N, C-alpha and C positions, 0 to 999 in steps of 0.2 A: 692370177700374177705368179710374175717369174720370180726365184730365192732369191733371184742376183742382177743387179743394174744394169740394163743395158742403154749405154747410151751413146747416141747415134755420132759418130766425130764428124763435127762441120754440118750436121744435118743428115748426109748418107751420100759423103764425098766418092764414094764409090761409081753410085747410082746418078748422082744430079751434080748441078756446080755447087760446089763447098759454099757455106754457110750463106745460103739463098732461102727464099721463102718454098719455092720447088720444094728445096732437099727436105726442110725444114718438116715441110704439108707432107714428102713421101715418108720422113721416120712414126710422123706420130700415124700414118695411114697402118704402116706395118708393127705398130704396138709400141714403140719401144717408152720407156717410162722418164728417160732426162735427152732434152735435148742438150747437147754438148757443143760450142760457141765458141768465137775466141772477141776481141773486143780492143777495137783501137780509139784514139779519140781525136777530132777533126780543130781547124783550124780554130771554128767557132763552137767549140767546145760540147760538140755532139757524139753522145758514146754509139761508134758504127760498128757493126759484124763485120770484121775481117781478121782473116789470120794475119796477111804481111802489113806492115804499116805503110807500105808504098803499092804503083797499081802493079803486080805480076807482068812481066812478058809474057811467061807461061800461059794466062789463062784470060787475059782483059788486053781490049780492046781500047782507044782515044777514042774522044765523042764523033770524029768525024771518021771514026771505022778503020783506022789504019793501027798497026802493029806498034808498040810499045822498045823501042830499044833493047834488046838484052841487057849490053855494057852500059844503058843510062837510066835503071830504073828509080836511081835517089833522086832526078831531077821531078819526080810523081810520086812526092811523099804526102798521105792524107793528112800530115798534118797541119802541113799547108794549105791544106785546100776547104772552102767553108764544105759543110755538107753539100749545098744546091750542087757545086762543081762536080762533087767525088760521085752523085746519083749520075750524071751523064756519061760514064763509062760502064762498058759494058762487061760483066766479068767472067760470060760462061757460054758465048756463042762459038767460040773456036775450041771448047773439049777441055781437056785436062791430059797431056800426053801423057804421065802417071797413070790413067784411067782410061784405060781403051775402053770398058764397057760403061761409063758417064756416059748418060746424053746428055747434049749440048741443049740449053738452052736460053736465051736471052734475059740475063741478070744483071741486076745493081746491088750494090751493097747496103744492102738495109739499116737501117737503127736500130740499139737493140730495142729500146720502145713500141716500133713494129713491130718486130718479130714477136713479141711478148703479146701485143694484142691478136694478132695473127693467129698465134698458136694458140692462147686462150679459148678465142674465138671457133677457131676449126675443131680444136678438143672437143667441144660443146656440140656442134656442129653434128659428128660425126659419131655422137654418144658413147665418149670415152671420159676416163679421169682426165682431169686438168694434170699439163704434166710438170715435169721439176726440169730446171735448168742449172747448168753445168758449165762456170761463164769465165773464160781465161782472161788475165790482163796482160797484154803482149808489151811488157816493157820490160828495162832493163839498166843498169844506172849509165849504161854507156849511152840511152837514147833519149835521155833527159833533157828536154830545153829544144831535141832534135826529132826526133823522132814519135814523140811525147811527151805530155807534162809531166811533174814530179810527181812522186809517187803516193801524195794525198790528195792532189789534187787528181789525178786519176780516178784512186781508187772513191774518194768523195763523189763524183761525178757518177760512176758508176754504180755507186748505192742510194743514190737519189731518183734512179730510174726506176732501180729495182723499188723502192717504198712508193713513189708516185703510183707504181704499177700494181702494188698489193701483195707481192711476190715474191717476199721474203723468208718467208718459211718455205719455199721450196726453191732454193735455189742453192749453187754451192759456188764459191769464189774461187778458182784455181788460178795455181801461177808459177812460176820456176823462179821467179822472183821475190823473195821472203818480204822486202820493204812494202808492198800493198797488200800483202795478208794480213802484215800490221795494225796499217790502218782499217783496216775491215775488222781487223779483230777485236783493235779498241772502240770503233765508232761505232760498232753494230754485232755485238757479241752472240746474237741467237745464228746471224749465219754464218752457215758450216762453209769452211776453208778445206780445198786440197792443195796439197804441197807436191806439185811436180818435180820428177826426178830423172835426170836421163842417165844412158849406158855412160861410162866414165867420167862421172863426175866426181870428186872424190868426196870422200864420206862414208858413213852409214847413217842407218836410221834416226843413231842415238844423235850423231854430230847435226844432221839435217836438220834435225829436233831443239836440237839445242841452240843454231845458228838459227833459224826462227826465232827462237824465244818462247815458244807456247806448243802447245800439241793441236795441231791439227785434227779437224773432222778424221780426216782422207791420207791418206800416203797414196801418192799416183806415181809408181814406177814406169819405164819403159819393163815393156813385157819382159825383154830376157832377163831382168834385174829379180824377179819372183821365185822363189823359191817356199816351197811346205815353213822352215824354218821364220821366212819372215816374215809370214800370211799369221805363224801362231804368236808371233814377239808383236807383233802389231794388237793384233785381236787380245792379247793378254793387258795390250795398254789402251783398249778403248777405241784403235784408231779402225777404220776402214781400209782397205786393202782394192785400190781400184786401179790394174794397168791400162796401158795408152800402148803403142793403135794396136790391136790384134783384128788383125783379118781374115787369115786361115782357122778351118774350123777343127781343125787337130789342135792348133793353138789353143781354140776358147775350148776345149773338149779338157785339154790340159788343166789349163789354168782355173776352171769350173771345178777340176778335181783337188786344185791346191787348195781351195775354200773362199777366192775371194769374192769379195762383196759386189763385184761390177766389173763389166768390161768398155773401153771404148774403144769402137769399131766404126770404118768406111762401110761395112756391109751391114746394117742392122737387118739387113733378113735371112741375110746367115745363120745370126746368132739368134732372131729369133724362132728362125724353123729349129732350132736345138730345144729352146724353150718348147715349142710345142710337141717336139718329140722325144721330151723328159729328159735330155742331154743324154740323146742315144744315138 
């Protein structure tokens, strides 16, 4: 087992369609410890694994096979559709222009409960330990009631799925939105939390934690923000550091040398190759 938590970003986005069962399967086959994914909420309050709150014109097709108009994506919000409607869209056959090595596949946006059931079963089938899950709530104050429910409803729907699946002890809830993290921390204190931070975001570690209102398990900054000093300060406060999204081998080696606790990557194959070579 690696001394660092390799997390397959959206499964293995660089290799297969993001947030899809095939991508999560590949990540498990590669040996990652944690499956990283995003969640949104459907009209009928199902927890759907999807990065975007709408169907992206870059990667999705309408049920009739036609493209989604690039300038009209807001007509294709997931929060406006039941899951039965959502599952009729193909979000993998046309590939992803940002990831030319990604193998296209006809896939639909799965439910979170479906991903967990699949991953648990597949891990058992291939004889590896049960995976961990890092699940992001895709929410913002501006999106309340438009792209997703209020933060309390969002967080509680998500936690309900995890409790039912019996995987609370192997999950992280991450978000840029401190509101959902607060709800999770209050309702299910045993759940690990990760505060996501992007480059250019105002404030430093101390300010971000103060805004959150409690000490998260993990501080998850954009990779460019990570320094040896940041890692040392976090570790002194009992906080792990897991940056995103780390795709180049040189970046992985640099961050490993700085002492980060994990890496979120679109290319878990590259990270696992370093693990197998003892980071050389």
